[in-house]
Steps between C-alpha positions, in 0.01 A plus 500: 500500500703816559549660843271792414212272392213460743460158660199626697313705244218595740739681735774587245767298681796438273733205490782728613307624804424143602862392457622790715232423761610136522868590533424761767225329703579131442136379518461154652184415301375615161190662648725760665560647154159662543677744734677636192241758388213250525634255241263210443211639705249587227414276205736213594656461155854565618497268803656199317770733365566644846528146637747407226709808573502420871617145431783638288595739780498228768712274277751779445431502127476805279149640529348514154179428313545356154190652345481806280290787628262501199409133542474548877253789457299307241469193724406717798224664297362157407522393865303803615240454225445137607486576870 
């Protein structure tokens, strides 16, 4: 996933915005990522991805999601259709 791709599609929150938020605010728990433009507060699809990113941040690892944006959007659509 590229920095301009949306992790939270509902609120148009990109990977880059989330990375900058984590570096600036240093959230103690993953749920605090919701303070970044409402990430993870609508359909819930992105919550596992936000949790993964938070774990990477806490561990001091490079924050990245190894999924391409097309597959991510396709899986999210299926998730919403099954919800």
